C-alpha positions as CSV (number, residue, x, y, z in Angstrom):
1,C,37.2,96.5,102.3
2,M,35.6,94.0,99.9
3,V,35.3,97.0,97.4
4,A,38.9,97.5,98.0
5,A,39.6,93.8,97.4
6,R,37.9,94.1,94.1
7,L,40.0,97.2,93.0
8,R,43.4,95.8,94.2
9,Q,43.9,94.4,90.7
10,T,44.6,97.6,89.1
11,T,46.5,99.1,92.2
12,D,43.9,101.6,92.4
13,S,44.2,104.7,94.3
14,R,40.9,104.3,95.5
15,V,42.0,101.4,97.4
16,V,44.3,103.3,99.7
17,E,41.4,105.7,100.4
18,L,39.1,103.1,101.6
19,L,41.7,101.5,103.9
20,D,42.4,104.8,105.3
21,S,38.7,105.3,106.1
22,V,38.4,101.9,107.8
23,E,41.5,102.9,109.8
24,K,39.9,106.1,111.0
25,S,36.5,104.2,111.6
26,T,38.4,101.9,114.1
27,E,40.2,104.8,115.7
28,L,37.0,106.8,116.4
29,H,35.3,103.8,118.0
30,S,37.9,104.1,120.7
31,G,37.5,101.2,123.4
32,Q,34.1,100.1,121.4
33,S,34.1,97.1,119.4
34,C,34.4,97.5,115.5
35,F,34.5,93.8,114.4
36,G,32.9,94.6,110.9
37,G,35.9,97.0,110.0
38,H,38.5,94.4,111.4
39,L,36.8,91.6,109.8
40,G,36.9,93.6,106.5
41,L,40.5,94.2,106.8
42,A,41.0,90.3,107.1
43,I,38.9,89.7,103.9
44,F,41.1,92.1,102.1
45,V,44.3,90.7,103.2
46,Q,43.2,87.2,102.3
47,S,41.9,88.4,98.8
48,V,45.3,90.1,98.1
49,A,47.3,87.1,99.5
50,N,45.6,84.6,97.2
51,K,46.3,86.5,94.0
52,I,50.0,87.5,94.7
53,R,52.5,85.7,92.7
54,T,54.9,84.1,95.0
55,H,58.0,84.7,92.5
56,G,59.5,87.7,90.8
57,S,59.1,91.4,92.0
58,D,56.2,92.7,89.7
59,P,55.3,96.1,90.9
60,S,51.6,95.4,91.3
61,D,52.4,92.5,93.4
62,E,54.7,94.6,95.4
63,W,52.1,97.1,96.2
64,C,49.7,94.5,97.1
65,R,52.0,93.1,99.6
66,E,52.6,96.6,101.1
67,Q,48.7,97.2,101.4
68,A,48.2,93.6,103.0
69,R,51.2,94.2,105.6
70,R,49.6,97.7,106.2
71,C,46.1,96.0,107.2
72,I,47.8,93.5,109.3
73,C,49.7,96.4,111.1
74,I,46.5,98.2,111.9
75,L,45.1,95.1,113.5
76,V,48.3,94.6,115.6
77,K,48.0,98.2,116.6
78,V,44.3,97.7,117.7
79,L,45.5,94.8,119.8
80,D,47.9,96.7,121.5
81,N,45.3,99.5,122.2
82,C,43.3,96.7,124.0
83,T,46.1,95.6,126.2
84,L,48.3,96.9,129.1
85,S,52.0,96.1,128.8
86,E,55.4,96.9,130.2
87,N,56.9,98.3,126.9
88,D,56.1,99.6,123.3
89,S,57.2,96.0,122.0
90,I,53.7,95.3,120.3
91,L,53.9,98.7,118.6
92,E,57.6,97.9,117.4
93,L,56.1,94.6,116.1
94,A,53.4,96.5,114.2
95,S,56.1,98.7,112.5
96,C,58.3,95.5,111.5
97,I,55.2,94.2,109.8
98,A,54.4,97.3,107.9
99,L,58.0,97.4,106.6
100,G,58.3,93.7,106.2
101,K,61.5,93.5,108.4
102,S,62.4,90.9,110.8
103,S,61.4,91.3,114.5
104,D,64.5,89.7,116.1
105,S,65.8,92.9,117.7
106,F,63.3,93.4,120.4
107,T,61.9,91.4,123.2
108,L,58.0,90.6,123.2
109,P,56.0,91.0,126.3
110,S,55.9,88.3,128.8
111,E,52.6,89.1,130.1
112,L,49.6,91.1,129.0
113,T,46.5,92.5,130.6
114,V,43.4,93.4,129.1
115,K,42.0,96.6,129.6
116,D,38.8,97.3,131.0
117,G,35.8,97.2,128.6
118,A,38.1,96.0,125.9
119,A,37.4,92.3,126.1
120,Q,34.8,92.2,123.3
121,K,36.9,94.4,120.9
122,L,39.9,92.5,121.7
123,S,38.2,89.0,120.8
124,G,37.1,90.5,117.4
125,V,40.5,91.6,116.6
126,I,42.0,88.3,117.4
127,I,39.6,86.6,115.1
128,A,40.5,89.1,112.2
129,L,44.3,88.5,112.9
130,S,43.7,84.7,112.8
131,H,42.4,85.2,109.2
132,C,45.6,87.0,108.4
133,F,48.1,84.2,109.4
134,H,48.3,82.4,106.2
135,A,49.3,85.7,104.4
136,L,51.5,86.8,107.1
137,A,53.5,83.4,106.8
138,G,53.9,84.2,103.2
139,F,55.8,87.5,104.1
140,S,57.7,86.1,107.1
141,T,57.3,83.1,109.3
142,D,59.3,85.3,111.9
143,L,56.7,88.0,112.1
144,L,53.9,85.3,112.3
145,K,55.6,83.7,115.4
146,S,56.0,87.0,116.9
147,V,52.2,87.9,116.4
148,V,51.3,84.4,117.6
149,T,53.5,84.8,120.8
150,V,51.7,88.0,121.8
151,I,48.3,86.4,121.5
152,L,49.3,83.4,123.5
153,E,50.7,85.7,126.3
154,L,46.9,87.1,126.6
155,P,45.1,85.8,129.4
156,W,42.2,83.0,129.1
157,G,38.9,84.7,128.6
158,A,40.4,87.3,126.2
159,G,39.4,85.3,123.1
160,K,42.7,83.8,122.2
161,G,40.9,80.5,121.7
162,F,39.5,81.8,118.5
163,A,43.2,81.9,116.9
164,T,44.0,78.3,117.8
165,H,43.0,76.6,114.8
166,S,44.6,79.2,112.4
167,T,47.9,79.3,114.5
168,Y,48.6,75.7,114.5
169,K,47.3,74.9,111.0
170,T,49.4,77.8,109.3
171,L,52.4,76.9,111.3
172,I,52.5,73.3,110.3
173,D,51.8,74.1,106.9
174,A,54.7,76.4,106.9
175,G,56.9,73.6,108.4
176,V,57.4,75.7,111.8
177,Y,55.4,73.5,114.0
178,S,54.8,69.6,114.1
179,M,52.3,67.3,115.5
180,D,54.3,67.1,118.7
181,D,53.6,70.9,119.1
182,I,49.8,70.1,118.9
183,S,50.4,67.3,121.5
184,E,51.8,69.6,124.0
185,A,49.5,72.3,123.3
186,I,46.4,69.7,123.8
187,D,48.0,68.8,127.2
188,S,48.7,72.1,128.6
189,T,45.1,73.3,127.4
190,M,43.2,70.3,128.8
191,T,44.8,71.1,132.2
192,C,43.7,74.7,131.9
193,V,40.1,73.4,131.2
194,Q,40.1,71.2,134.3
195,G,41.5,73.9,136.4
196,F,38.5,76.2,135.9
197,D,35.1,76.3,137.9
198,G,32.4,74.7,135.9
199,D,30.3,78.0,135.9
200,C,33.2,80.4,135.0
201,I,32.9,82.0,131.7
202,E,36.7,82.1,131.1
203,L,36.5,78.3,130.8
204,L,34.9,78.6,127.4
205,D,38.2,80.1,125.8
206,P,40.4,77.0,126.5
207,L,37.6,74.7,125.8
208,F,36.9,76.2,122.4
209,S,40.7,76.0,122.0
210,L,40.9,72.3,122.9
211,A,38.1,71.6,120.6
212,S,40.1,73.1,117.9
213,L,43.3,71.4,118.7
214,C,41.7,68.0,118.7
215,R,40.4,68.2,115.2
216,L,44.0,69.3,114.1
217,S,45.7,66.5,115.8
218,S,46.6,63.2,113.9
219,G,46.8,61.3,117.1
220,K,44.2,59.7,119.5
221,V,42.3,62.4,121.3
222,K,39.1,60.4,122.6
223,E,39.6,61.4,126.2
224,E,40.2,65.1,125.4
225,L,36.9,65.0,123.1
226,K,35.0,63.4,125.8
227,L,36.1,66.1,128.2
228,V,34.9,68.7,125.7
229,N,31.5,67.0,125.1
230,E,30.9,66.4,129.0
231,T,31.7,69.9,129.7
232,V,29.5,71.6,127.0
233,T,26.5,69.1,128.1
234,R,26.8,70.3,131.5
235,I,26.9,74.1,130.7
236,L,23.9,73.8,128.3
237,S,21.7,71.8,130.9
238,T,19.1,73.7,132.6
239,S,20.7,73.3,136.1
240,S,23.9,75.2,134.9
241,R,24.4,78.6,136.4
242,M,26.5,79.8,133.3
243,S,25.8,83.1,132.0
244,S,23.7,83.3,128.3
245,K,26.9,84.3,126.7
246,G,28.6,81.5,128.1
247,K,25.8,79.0,126.9
248,A,26.0,80.5,123.4
249,M,29.7,80.1,123.5
250,A,29.2,76.4,124.5
251,A,27.0,75.7,121.6
252,F,29.3,76.9,119.1
253,T,32.3,74.9,120.8
254,C,29.9,71.8,120.0
255,C,30.4,72.9,116.2
256,A,34.2,73.5,116.7
257,S,34.5,69.9,117.9
258,I,33.1,69.0,114.3
259,G,34.9,71.3,112.0
260,E,35.7,74.9,111.1
261,L,33.4,77.7,112.2
262,P,32.3,80.2,109.4
263,G,33.9,83.6,109.8
264,V,35.6,82.7,113.0
265,T,38.1,80.0,112.2
266,S,37.6,79.9,108.3
267,F,35.8,81.7,105.4
268,V,35.3,78.3,103.8
269,P,34.3,75.9,106.9
270,N,35.0,72.3,106.2
271,I,34.1,69.2,108.4
272,S,37.1,67.7,109.9
273,L,38.1,64.6,108.2
274,S,38.6,62.5,111.4
275,V,35.0,63.2,112.5
276,K,32.8,60.2,112.4
277,K,29.0,59.8,111.6
278,D,28.0,59.1,115.1
279,Q,30.0,62.2,116.6
280,V,28.0,64.3,114.2
281,T,24.7,62.8,115.3
282,N,25.5,63.2,119.0
283,V,26.1,66.9,118.7
284,V,23.1,67.5,116.7
285,G,20.9,65.7,119.1
286,M,22.6,67.7,121.8
287,L,21.8,70.9,120.2
288,E,18.2,69.6,119.2
289,G,17.6,69.0,123.1
290,T,18.6,72.5,124.0
291,L,16.1,73.9,121.7
292,L,13.4,72.3,123.9
293,N,14.6,73.3,127.3
294,G,12.8,76.6,127.4
295,E,15.6,78.8,128.0
296,V,15.5,81.5,125.3
297,E,19.3,82.1,125.4
298,C,20.0,78.3,124.9
299,T,17.3,78.1,122.0
300,H,18.7,81.0,120.0
301,A,22.4,79.6,120.5
302,S,21.5,76.1,119.5
303,A,19.6,77.5,116.4
304,L,22.6,79.3,115.4
305,A,24.8,76.3,115.7
306,L,22.8,74.1,113.9
307,G,22.8,76.7,111.0
308,V,26.8,76.6,111.5
309,L,26.9,72.9,111.2
310,C,24.7,73.1,107.8
311,S,27.1,75.5,106.1
312,M,30.2,73.1,106.8
313,R,31.5,71.1,103.7
314,N,33.6,68.1,103.2
315,A,37.0,68.8,104.3
316,S,39.7,69.4,101.5
317,Q,42.7,67.0,101.4
318,T,45.1,69.6,102.3
319,T,43.7,70.8,105.6
320,Q,44.6,67.7,107.7
321,Q,48.1,66.5,108.3
322,H,47.5,62.8,108.1
323,K,45.7,63.3,104.7
324,R,48.9,65.3,103.3
325,E,51.0,62.1,104.3
326,K,49.0,60.0,101.9
327,K,49.6,59.8,98.2
328,S,48.3,62.6,95.9
329,D,45.1,61.9,93.8
330,R,47.4,62.5,90.8
331,T,48.6,59.3,91.4
332,N,45.8,57.3,92.2
333,V,43.1,57.7,89.4
334,D,40.9,54.7,88.2
335,V,40.0,55.5,84.7
336,N,37.3,52.9,84.8
337,S,35.6,54.7,87.6
338,I,35.5,57.8,85.8
339,I,34.3,56.8,82.3
340,Q,33.2,53.6,80.6
341,G,32.1,52.8,77.0
342,K,29.0,50.8,76.0
343,G,29.5,47.2,75.9
344,G,30.7,45.7,72.7
345,T,31.7,49.1,71.2
346,I,35.0,50.4,69.9
347,M,34.9,53.0,72.5
348,E,34.8,50.5,75.2
349,F,38.0,48.9,73.7
350,V,39.8,52.3,73.5
351,L,38.9,53.4,77.0
352,Q,40.0,49.9,78.4
353,Q,43.3,50.4,76.7
354,V,43.5,54.0,78.1
355,A,43.0,52.5,81.6
356,K,45.6,50.0,81.2
357,A,48.2,52.1,79.6
358,H,47.7,54.9,82.2
359,S,47.8,52.6,85.2
360,D,51.2,51.3,83.9
361,I,52.6,55.0,83.6
362,L,51.7,55.8,87.3
363,A,52.9,52.6,88.6
364,Q,56.2,53.3,86.8
365,H,56.6,49.7,85.5
366,S,59.5,48.6,83.2
367,G,56.9,49.2,80.2
368,A,56.0,52.7,81.2
369,K,57.6,54.2,78.0
370,H,55.7,51.8,75.8
371,A,52.5,52.7,77.9
372,S,53.3,56.4,77.3
373,K,53.3,56.1,73.3
374,Q,50.3,54.1,73.6
375,V,48.6,56.7,75.7
376,C,49.5,59.4,73.1
377,I,48.0,57.3,70.1
378,L,44.8,56.7,72.1
379,F,44.6,60.3,73.3
380,K,44.8,61.2,69.5
381,A,42.0,59.1,68.9
382,L,39.8,60.6,71.6
383,E,40.4,64.3,70.5
384,V,37.2,64.2,68.2
385,V,35.0,62.6,71.1
386,S,33.2,64.8,73.6
387,L,34.3,63.4,76.9
388,P,33.0,64.1,80.6
389,G,34.6,66.7,82.4
390,S,35.8,64.1,85.1
391,F,38.2,62.8,82.3
392,S,40.2,65.8,83.1
393,R,41.7,63.9,86.0
394,V,43.3,61.4,83.7
395,I,44.6,63.9,81.6
396,E,46.1,65.9,84.6
397,T,47.7,62.6,86.0
398,A,49.5,62.1,82.7
399,L,50.8,65.6,82.7
400,Y,52.1,65.3,86.4
401,S,53.4,61.8,85.8
402,S,57.1,61.5,86.5
403,A,57.3,57.9,85.3
404,V,58.8,58.8,81.7
405,D,60.5,62.3,80.8
406,D,58.5,62.2,77.7
407,T,57.4,65.4,76.0
408,E,55.3,63.6,73.5
409,L,53.1,62.5,76.4
410,T,52.8,66.1,77.5
411,D,52.1,67.5,74.1
412,S,49.3,64.7,73.6
413,S,47.8,65.5,77.0
414,L,47.5,69.2,76.3
415,R,46.1,68.6,72.8
416,I,43.2,66.5,74.1
417,L,42.7,68.8,77.0
418,F,42.3,71.9,74.7
419,S,40.2,69.9,72.0
420,Q,37.6,69.3,74.8
421,I,37.3,73.3,75.4
422,E,36.6,73.9,71.8
423,S,33.7,76.3,71.3
424,G,30.5,74.6,69.8
425,R,31.6,71.0,71.2
426,R,28.4,69.2,71.8
427,R,27.9,67.5,75.1
428,I,24.7,65.2,76.0
429,G,24.1,64.0,79.6
430,F,27.3,65.7,81.0
431,D,29.4,69.0,81.0
432,G,33.1,69.9,80.4
433,R,33.6,71.9,83.4
434,G,36.5,69.7,84.4
435,F,38.6,70.7,81.3
436,F,38.1,74.3,82.0
437,E,39.0,74.0,85.7
438,L,42.1,72.3,84.6
439,S,43.0,74.7,82.0
440,T,42.4,77.5,84.5
441,R,44.7,75.8,87.0
442,L,47.6,75.5,84.5
443,A,47.3,79.0,83.6
444,K,47.5,80.1,87.3
445,L,50.8,78.1,87.9
446,A,53.9,80.1,88.4
447,T,55.9,80.4,85.1
448,E,58.9,78.4,86.3
449,D,56.4,75.5,87.5
450,L,54.5,75.6,84.2
451,I,57.8,75.3,82.2
452,K,58.8,72.3,84.3
453,L,55.5,70.6,83.6
454,V,54.8,71.5,79.8
455,G,57.7,73.1,78.4
456,E,57.8,76.2,76.1
457,T,56.0,74.4,73.4
458,G,53.2,73.5,75.9
459,A,52.9,77.2,77.0
460,Q,52.5,78.1,73.3
461,Q,49.8,75.7,72.9
462,M,48.1,77.3,76.0
463,M,48.3,80.7,74.4
464,M,46.6,79.2,71.2
465,A,43.8,77.7,73.4
466,M,43.2,80.9,75.1
467,P,40.2,82.1,72.9
468,N,38.4,78.7,73.5
469,L,38.9,79.0,77.1
470,L,38.0,82.6,77.7
471,F,34.7,82.4,75.4
472,Q,33.4,80.0,78.1
473,L,34.6,81.4,81.3
474,P,32.9,84.0,83.5
475,T,34.1,87.5,83.2
476,S,36.1,87.7,86.4
477,T,37.7,84.4,85.8
478,G,38.4,85.1,82.2
479,E,40.1,88.5,83.1
480,E,42.2,86.7,85.7
481,V,43.3,84.0,83.5
482,A,44.2,86.4,80.5
483,K,46.4,88.3,82.9
484,C,48.1,85.1,84.2
485,L,48.7,84.1,80.6
486,W,50.3,87.5,80.1
487,D,52.6,87.1,83.1
488,I,53.8,83.8,81.6
489,C,54.6,85.5,78.1
490,R,56.6,88.3,80.0
491,D,58.6,85.7,82.0
492,L,59.3,83.9,78.7
493,S,60.4,86.9,76.9
494,N,63.2,84.9,75.3
495,H,60.7,82.5,73.6
496,Q,58.7,85.2,71.5
497,M,56.4,82.7,69.6
498,V,54.7,82.3,73.1
499,M,53.9,85.9,73.1
500,T,53.2,86.1,69.4
501,E,50.5,83.3,70.0
502,F,49.1,85.4,73.0
503,F,48.6,88.5,70.8
504,N,47.1,86.4,67.9
505,S,44.7,84.8,70.5
506,I,43.6,88.3,71.7
507,K,43.0,89.2,68.0
508,T,40.6,86.3,67.7
509,I,38.8,87.3,70.5
510,L,38.5,91.0,69.4
511,S,37.4,90.0,66.1
512,S,34.9,87.2,67.1
513,S,32.1,89.4,68.3
514,G,28.8,88.3,66.5
515,K,30.6,85.2,64.9
516,E,29.2,81.7,65.4
517,S,31.1,78.3,65.5
518,R,30.5,75.3,63.6
519,G,27.7,74.4,66.2
520,K,25.9,77.7,65.8
521,S,27.0,78.7,69.4
522,K,28.2,82.4,69.5
523,L,32.0,82.8,69.9
524,S,31.7,86.3,71.5
525,T,32.8,87.0,74.8
526,S,30.6,89.2,77.4
527,P,30.8,92.8,76.8
528,A,32.3,93.1,80.4
529,L,35.2,90.8,79.7
530,L,35.7,92.4,76.0
531,R,36.2,95.8,77.7
532,A,38.4,94.3,80.2
533,L,40.7,92.6,77.6
534,Q,40.9,95.8,75.7
535,N,41.9,98.0,78.5
536,F,44.3,95.1,79.6
537,V,46.1,95.1,76.1
538,A,45.8,98.8,75.5
539,N,47.0,100.0,78.8
540,G,47.8,97.3,81.4
541,L,50.6,95.4,79.6
542,F,51.5,98.3,77.2
543,D,54.6,99.4,79.6
544,E,55.6,95.7,80.2
545,F,55.6,95.0,76.6
546,C,57.6,98.1,75.8
547,K,60.3,97.0,78.0
548,V,60.4,93.6,76.5
549,A,60.5,95.1,73.0
550,T,63.5,97.1,74.1
551,T,65.3,94.4,75.5
552,Q,64.9,92.2,72.6
553,S,65.6,94.9,69.9
554,S,69.1,95.0,71.4
555,K,69.8,91.4,70.7
556,I,71.4,90.3,67.5
557,D,70.3,86.6,67.6
558,E,68.4,86.1,64.5
559,V,66.0,83.7,65.8
560,S,65.0,85.8,68.4
561,S,64.9,89.0,66.6
562,S,62.7,87.2,63.8
563,S,60.1,86.1,66.3
564,Y,60.1,89.2,68.1
565,A,59.2,91.1,65.0
566,T,56.1,88.8,64.5
567,S,55.1,89.4,68.2
568,I,55.2,93.2,67.9
569,S,53.4,93.1,64.6
570,A,50.6,91.0,66.2
571,F,50.4,93.6,69.1
572,L,49.9,96.5,66.8
573,E,47.1,94.6,65.1
574,C,45.5,94.1,68.3
575,I,45.8,98.1,69.1
576,N,44.4,99.0,65.9
577,M,41.6,96.7,66.3
578,I,41.1,98.2,69.9
579,S,41.3,101.9,68.4
580,T,38.7,101.3,65.6
581,S,36.2,99.1,67.8
582,A,32.7,100.5,68.7
583,T,33.9,100.3,72.2
584,T,35.7,103.4,73.3
585,T,39.0,102.3,75.0
586,D,41.6,105.1,75.7
587,I,45.0,104.0,74.9
588,R,46.7,105.8,77.7
589,G,50.2,104.2,76.9
590,L,50.5,105.9,73.8
591,Q,50.0,109.3,75.7
592,S,53.0,108.7,77.8
593,D,56.5,110.4,77.8
594,V,58.7,108.8,75.1
595,S,61.9,107.1,76.7
596,C,64.3,104.6,75.8
597,D,62.1,102.0,77.4
598,N,59.2,102.6,75.0
599,V,60.6,104.3,71.8
600,F,60.7,101.4,69.9
601,V,57.0,100.3,70.2
602,M,55.7,104.0,70.3
603,A,57.4,104.4,66.8
604,S,55.7,101.3,65.7
605,C,52.4,102.8,66.8
606,A,52.8,106.1,65.4
607,S,50.4,105.5,62.4
608,F,47.6,105.9,64.9
609,S,48.1,109.7,65.3
610,S,50.0,112.4,63.5
611,K,50.6,113.9,66.9
612,L,52.2,110.9,68.2
613,T,54.2,110.7,65.1
614,R,55.8,114.1,65.6
615,R,56.3,113.4,69.3
616,V,58.2,110.4,68.8
617,E,60.2,111.7,65.9
618,T,61.2,115.0,67.7
619,W,62.3,112.8,70.7
620,I,64.4,110.5,68.3
621,A,65.9,113.5,66.5
622,R,67.2,115.0,69.7
623,Q,69.0,112.0,71.0
624,D,73.0,111.6,71.0
625,A,73.6,107.9,70.9
626,R,77.0,107.9,69.1
627,E,78.7,106.7,72.2
628,N,76.4,103.9,73.2
629,S,76.0,101.1,70.6
630,S,73.1,99.6,72.1
631,N,71.2,102.9,72.2
632,L,72.3,103.7,68.8
633,R,70.7,100.3,67.4
634,L,67.4,100.8,69.3
635,L,67.3,104.4,67.9
636,L,68.1,103.5,64.5
637,L,65.6,100.5,64.4
638,S,62.9,102.9,65.8
639,S,63.6,105.4,63.1
640,L,63.1,102.9,60.5
641,A,59.8,101.8,62.0
642,L,58.8,105.4,62.1
643,A,60.0,106.3,58.5
644,P,57.1,105.0,56.5
645,Q,54.3,106.5,58.4
646,C,53.5,109.8,56.8
647,R,49.9,110.2,55.5
648,N,50.1,112.8,53.1
649,E,52.5,115.5,51.4
650,I,51.6,118.3,53.8
651,E,52.4,116.1,56.8
652,M,55.7,115.1,55.2
653,K,56.7,118.7,54.6
654,E,55.9,119.7,58.1
655,S,58.0,116.7,59.4
656,V,60.9,117.5,57.4
657,T,60.6,121.1,58.4
658,N,60.6,120.3,62.0
659,L,63.7,118.1,61.8
660,F,65.5,120.9,60.2
661,D,64.5,123.1,62.9
662,I,66.0,120.7,65.4
663,M,69.3,120.4,63.4
664,L,69.4,124.3,63.5
665,V,69.3,124.3,67.2
666,A,71.2,121.0,68.2
667,G,73.5,120.8,65.1
668,I,74.1,117.7,62.9
669,D,77.0,115.8,64.5
670,N,75.5,115.2,67.8
671,T,71.8,114.3,66.7
672,L,70.1,111.7,64.4
673,C,68.1,114.3,62.6
674,M,69.9,113.6,59.3
675,E,69.4,109.8,59.7
676,L,65.9,110.2,60.3
677,I,65.1,112.8,57.5
678,A,67.2,110.3,55.2
679,A,65.0,107.4,56.1
680,K,61.5,109.3,55.8
681,I,62.6,110.8,52.2
682,A,63.8,107.5,51.0
683,Y,60.3,105.8,51.9
684,W,58.4,108.7,50.7
685,W,60.3,108.9,47.5
686,D,59.8,105.4,46.7
687,S,56.0,105.0,47.7
688,G,54.8,108.5,46.2
689,N,57.1,110.5,44.0
690,M,58.5,107.6,41.9
691,K,55.3,107.6,39.8
692,E,55.7,111.0,38.7
693,M,58.8,110.0,36.7
694,T,59.2,109.5,33.1
695,A,59.7,106.1,31.8
696,A,63.3,107.2,30.4
697,V,64.4,108.4,33.9
698,H,62.9,105.8,36.2
699,P,65.2,102.8,35.4
700,I,68.3,105.1,35.8
701,L,67.5,106.3,39.2
702,R,66.1,102.8,40.3
703,V,69.5,101.3,39.6
704,S,71.9,104.2,40.7
705,S,69.9,104.8,44.0
706,M,70.9,102.2,46.3
707,S,68.4,103.5,49.1
708,S,65.8,102.9,46.5
709,F,67.0,99.5,45.9
710,L,67.2,98.6,49.6
711,I,63.7,99.9,50.3
712,S,61.5,99.1,47.1
713,S,63.2,95.8,46.1
714,N,61.8,92.6,47.2
715,L,64.7,91.8,49.4
716,C,64.5,88.6,51.9
717,F,66.0,89.7,54.9
718,E,65.0,91.5,58.1
719,V,66.8,94.7,59.5
720,Q,66.4,93.4,63.1
721,S,68.5,90.3,62.4
722,L,71.5,92.4,61.3
723,Q,74.7,93.5,63.1
724,T,74.6,97.2,64.4
725,K,77.4,98.0,62.2
726,Q,75.2,96.6,59.0
727,I,72.4,98.7,60.2
728,C,74.5,102.0,60.5
729,G,75.7,101.0,56.7
730,I,72.2,101.1,55.5
731,F,71.8,104.5,57.0
732,D,74.8,105.8,55.5
733,L,73.4,104.7,52.0
734,L,70.3,106.6,53.0
735,V,71.9,109.7,53.8
736,T,74.2,109.3,50.7
737,D,71.1,109.4,48.4
738,L,69.4,112.2,50.5
739,P,70.4,115.3,48.5
740,V,69.2,114.2,45.0
741,K,66.0,113.0,46.5
742,L,65.5,115.9,48.7
743,A,66.0,118.4,45.8
């Protein structure tokens, strides 16, 4: 499953094969526990869900959603296989999850019974499902509530307490539950704990659930936590008659009262923000005491529990409700606590002024506009200075500040940010990781959010900074960032200079191997990242770029057409560098079938292969686009892109002969054969045959032949900026001059 999670970036068919093998393995185990397979499916779902873009309908994202829903469906089916119910409603729920449909049309079971011998397997499935709740909430909160309802109908002792933390945390984050729901759950669970016999192993399930709920609650839960600690202490005592399994569970319940358990409630365990130092000390003391009581089971469980505590980190500010209600860090940054200049220096004065102006912007004072201009000037002065990575927080707060709607502040913030990630910048005593982390976070934003934040100009600056960013990122991160930046370009297809700068940056990366910066540091990327970028440009984005090119080639707007011509030129230079590089990269996009969606780019790439040239011109020659002006424009522009690409006289003769053969079969009136021949002859005439003319004949033909005048003269216009009617007029002139030149 972890291999599948890695391969999912390319919608690899091997992903489906790996998931098939896991599903078959779980089926073969029948009633036996297959926790590894179930947890593997949860790991795959989390990995896929973290990478899916929440907006748009990209085919790869749709494929990822489908595979994630399939994994959740497998787990729900296994859950159904472990229980006895009066109907097939759980299987119907699994089908709804697989299809992504609403689950309102059927009634969920009101009571579930665990099959004999399936308790251990059921607990594993519940843990795996709980790790999928966040992803399922992204698909449908209704489906998530249905799955939660099924789990809550299980009896205590089945392991449903393991899902408590993920259930309430996810539903609160989704806005479905509130703190009142947690309070009600705490009351009912506390009643269940008090109702169980002290040595009953089923007691540990609601006890674990109660400990998890207490750490999610923003209210006072002193009595509840006291009950948890007293119960655990009694179970771990030498006089307790609890089984060894129950004592092990009690030790882990101690950990649940401190924070998240690794692999059970979270893959990235955090200590709860509400936990006090003395509470941690008491739990550690309790576990240390059980290490010495002489019982092997308690010793092993306590040792593992101490290891669990060591794995916990400080909680993030987004995991607790009361922390979410406080102001964001983006509005509470003290510049003086981040960086200070040496006393008596100009740097000290500059940083003091930055701190003052920055605080005025965040506080939204009446002088915020003046402070914004002042920060812009100070940021400009600091661009040449190597700053510590923590200064990125100052830049981030300036970017996200809503005090002034000022594009100048945004541009200044981006310029100082990207100046700090320039290759070869020397840093002594500190690093600049904060700048790379901020740049990476910006690149991963949804296009709509990014444009609201930095605008199209800011997006263009990000593309220009891409080489410096990728030069210093790990391979996997660099590949992900490059794909995110391309997604931004694709979504901003109406702003073609953004796409042009993307391809220009790719050219810089491809041509930088072995070069050194001013600081004598290598600019080249790792071989693995270079291969990944080459494959991505040559194959991963080829079809998407073809569609963008087709859409833009149909537009008449002069500005759009001009910038589009620049972007396709930069793309072709990238393809040329990839085809001539030492690293062998198969450009599969050029081997695909020619269609209206890709003909323009395929025609522009025809110079890479004589076979491709013949294939594209044959397809164009067979088209009848007279009745459709948009297709006619596209095909004529493709013909002009294809016309200059003949390598020698033999190839030219074969091409003309091939087009004549098509005319004999398909006719002249219903095809573009004549126009394509006229364009090819016009370009060939002025590039090759004119030098063979005598000095006396040359001026006459040059002036009298309008096609030669259009092609060989230095005319300052771009064909793509012309109206379709004018483009047709140019081809009419080419056809008019064809007989004399062909003769």
